[in-house]
N, C-alpha and C positions, 0 to 999 in steps of 0.2 A: 493600575494595567501594567503586565509584564513589560509591554513595548516601552513605558516609559522609566520603569526601574532599571531596565538592562541598556539604557542609551547613553550611560556614563562612559563608557571607554570609547573614546572619540578615533583611537588608533584602528582596533578592530571595525569601526563603523567605517572609517576611511578604506580599508583594505578590501571590507566586503563589498564595496560599490564597484570595485574595478573590474569586475567581469562586464561585458556587453552582454545585452539580451537579445535572445532572437526566440522565435515561437514555432511550434510543432503543433500539428492536430492529426487526428485520425480515430476512427472507432477500434482500430486494430489494438490499441492500448487496451482498450475495455473487454475486446475478445479474448485477451490471456489474463486480465486482472479478474474478470468476471469468474473465470474458471478457477482462479486461486481462491476468491472469496467463498465460492461455493463449495470447497472442501476445506475451509478454514472459518466457518460463518460466526462462531461466536467471537472470534478475532476482531470481527467487523461490525458485530451488533446485529447481524441477520439471524432471522429465524432458521433454527436448524433443521426441523422438519420440512420446512419448505425447501430449502436447500438440499435435502436428502431427497425431495421428491424431482427434482429437476436432475441430479445426479443419476437419479434411476433410470433416465430416458435414455443413457448411454450403455452400449454393449458391456456386458459383463467384463470381458478380457480388457477392453479399453478401459473402464473404470478401475480396473484393479492396478493397471499399469499405471494410469496417473497418479495413483494414491502412492505408489512405490516411488514415483519420480519428482512429483512436484515440489517437495522442499527442496529439491536440488537444481531440478530446471528453471522453477520459480517463474518469474514473468522475465522474457527474454528483452530489457529494455532497448539496449543498443541494436539488437537486430529488427526490432521495430522501428526505430527510428530511422534506421538505414534504408527502409522500404522506400519505395518510389510512391508517389501521391495517385491515389487519394488516401492510401494506408489504411483502406477498411478492412473488414474480413477476409473479403474475396481477394483482395491483393495481398493479404498475408498467405491465404491457403496456396495462390498461384506462385508467389516466391518460394515457398516452402516445398512445393512439388518439383520445381526445377532444381533444387539442391540433391544430389544422389542419396538414397535413404541411408546408405552406411556414414554420411557425413553431418547427418541433420543436427544428432546431439551435439558435435562439437560446435557447430553454427549457432546454435542457441545457447549454449552455455558459457560462451566467452565474456570475459568482463563481470566478474560478479563481485567487485569492488573489495571484499576483505578475504584474504586469503585465496583471491582469483587467481594469482600466477601457478601456486603450488597446486591447487585444485585442478587447473585446466590442464596442467602438465601430467598429473598422475592420470585424469581421465583420458587424455589423448594416448597415453602408454598403453591403457588398457584396451581402449579402443583398436589401436594398431595391430596388438599381439593378442586380441580376441580371447584373452584370460586375464584374471586378476588372482593377486595371492596376498597372504596377511600383511605382506608389507605394504602393497597399496591400500589395504583397509585402514593401517595403523596411520599412512601418511594424510589420507582424506579425514580420519578423525581429527588429526592436527590441524588441518586446513580449516574445517568445519567449526572448530572448537570457537572461532571469534565470532561467529555468525549467531551467537547466543539461541541455540534451537535445541533446547532440553528436550531430552525423549527422541530426537530424531536420528541419533547415531545408530540405532537399532536399525534403521532403514538402510543403511550403508550398505550391507552385504547385498540388498536387492538391488540397490542403484547400481554396483559394481556387476552385478550379474548382468542386467540389461545393458550396460556400457560395454560388457565383452562381446554382446551380440548387436552391435551397432544397426546394421541393416535392418534386424528384425524390429528393432524400437523405432528406427525412422519410418519402416510403414506402418507400424500400429498407430505411432503418435499422430501421423499424418489423418489415418483413418479416425483417430478419436476427434481431432479438431474439425474434421468433416462432420462427424456425427452430431458433435456439439452445436455447430453452426446450424445444421438443420433441424435439430431437435428444439433448440432455444434460441440461438443468438440472432438467428437472421430476422426474426419479429424484434428482438429487444434492441437490435441495432438501429431500427426505425424510431422506437421508442425515445432513445437517449440522444439521436443525434442533434435535435433543437436545443437541447441544454449545454452540449458541447460547444455548438456555435455561440449562443449566448455567453457562456460561463468563459469563453476566449474573448469575446468582446470586452468584456466587464473586466478581466485580468488585463488587458491591453489598455483600457480607458485608467485602471489604477495606475499602471505604469508611467503614465505620463504625469501624475501628480503626487506620487510617494517615491521616497529613495527607496533602493533595493532593500534593505532589512526590514521595513516596515511594510514593503509589498510582499516579502515572502511570510512575514506575520498573518498578513489578510489570507494570502494563497492558501496557506498552510493550516488556517482557523487555530492560529496559537502557536506556532512553533519559531522561534528565534535562534538561526544560526549563528552563534558567536565565534566559530572558527571561519578563517578566510577560506574562500573558493579558490583555490591555488590554480585557477583556469581562466583562459581568456575569454571564454564565453559561457553562458549559461543559458541552456536550452529549457524553455519552460512550455509545457504541455497538458491541456485538461484532459480530465477522465470523470468519469460517474461514478463507478462501482468503487473506489477506493476511498470517497468522501466520509470523514473528513481527513484522513490521514494522506501523507505524501510518500511518495517512492521517489528515490533518486539513483542513480549510477553514473560513474564516470564513462563518457563515450571514448574519449581518448585524453591525450596529455594535456591538449587545450580546450576541451569541452565536457561540462558536466550536464547531465539531463535529469530534471526534476518535474514529476507528473504530480499535479494538483488536483484537488477534487473540486468538482462544481455543482454536485447534486444540490438542487435547490431544497432549502429547509422544509418547505411542504410537500416534497416529493417522497417515494419510497422505492427502495431496492425491488420490494414485491409487486409487480403489475396489478393495478387495481385495487391495492391495499387502501383502505381509507383513513388510518392512522398514519401522520408522517413520521418517518424514520427518526429525524431529529429530534422531534417530542418524544417519541417512545424511549429513545437510548437515554434522553437526558432524564426522564422520570425515573427510568430503572435504576439509574446511576444515585439519583437523590433519594432512592427508597432505602438504601442501605447505611446503617449507622455509623458504621466505621468510616464510609466515603464522606458523609456528611462532618466526620470529626476531622477528617483530612482536609475537606475545604474550607474549614474554620482555621485552621492553622494557616492554610495557605490565603487566606484572605490579608492575614497579617504580616507576612514576608514570603520572600520564595525560600523553598528549601529543597534539598536532596532526599532519595528515597531513604537514605541512611538514616538523616536527621528523623525524619519523620516516624522512621521504626522505632527509634530509641523513644521518642515522646509518645508514642502509641504502646510501646512496649509489645511490639509485634516482629515476627520474623520478616525480614526484609523481602523475600519472595511474595508474602501475603501484602505487604504494603505495594510492590511493584505491580501486584495484580489490579489492585484497586485503581492506582494510578492509572493502568491501563484502560480501565472501563470509564474513568473520568476523562482521560484523552478522546478515546473513541467518541464519547458523548460531546465533545468539544467544549467541556465546562473548565479546563485549566489551560495555562499556557506552558509550553514545555522550552527551556532553554538549553541548547545543545553546545556545551562550553568544550575547553580544551580537553583532550585526552578522553573525549567522549563523556565527560560527566554531566549529567543530566540535573537540572534543577525547574521545581515547578512552582507556578503561581496561581491562585484563583482566576478565572475569567468571568468576572463578575457580571459583564455584559450580556454574556451566555446563559448565567444564571437567571437574570433577569429577561431576557429574550424567550426563556423556557416558559415562564409563567405567562406573559404575553401572547405565545403561542399557544398554551392550553386554554386562555381564554378566548381567542379566536377560533380554535378547533370547536370548543363548546358551543359557540354561538352559532357558527355555521352548520353544525350538525343539528343543531335546535331548528334553525331556519329551513333546512334540506327535509327534516321529518316533518313539517307543517306543526310543531306543537306550539303552544302558548306558553 
């Protein structure tokens, strides 16, 4: 288990437990996260055809705008955290409506963690002058290079075009969120609310019995943060749609927000879907021979992507893709070490759980159908 293998560095462990914990909750997190997942379904193990069906409910102009802007507006975690309770979709819409349209883009993109200062400054200047030039484009390319978004650079001119029309963006983005709420999220909010409450309660119970590093491994379903959180407070918030992945953002100099997934293993993102997401993702991940070889290596030792690439004689991006699939399936531990170095280990309890879940699903399906 990675938690055991990585427990040797006592100095890091002591530093990691220094932030005090606080909790946040509200369906507004899922309001924005779900919109992101629906536009990047493969990255979250969601069936692309179903996601496309939900997106088709949005007006064409709004759908096109969000496709241009989403990689850069992303999920406005600091803005959501600052909302007043109950932090649901309605309160998010109400708060956004109170912001003048021309100021909405700047309000949503502040604090993007990597390259955020340069990015914010460039966008703010474009918003103020209502125009952009090649120097702005090159500055944004430099700022976004650290976000590891291959292929997204081609969207930067479209993003700058919208930033140079901030009032138009503000009106259309608000209209998009209204349409999305009415077309999909109003009902979805009711469906996921019980899981969020249960997930928050379970996390708080775990926090009473685990130290912070092990708590984060449990909440993130396999991520160990080896670097120190250089903040005084760590804010933890449950969400449904990003499970099993985690999202985090620095709120200010003293606080970092971490949004962890709480969707139950037996549940699915697709309402009414009979096959649980966790089971389907795991079986798909295990059905690939390269990923099976990777897991075989990772059962023996913790390895970095470059090390796996050399052993498998594959290109590093190919190995990274396979590791991403295994991570989305919850089948590996991920250790985030100094200087953003990543190392992986097999999460054997999740592999074993996959077979137990498959057996349980097959038995329940047989009982439900009345077959002998």
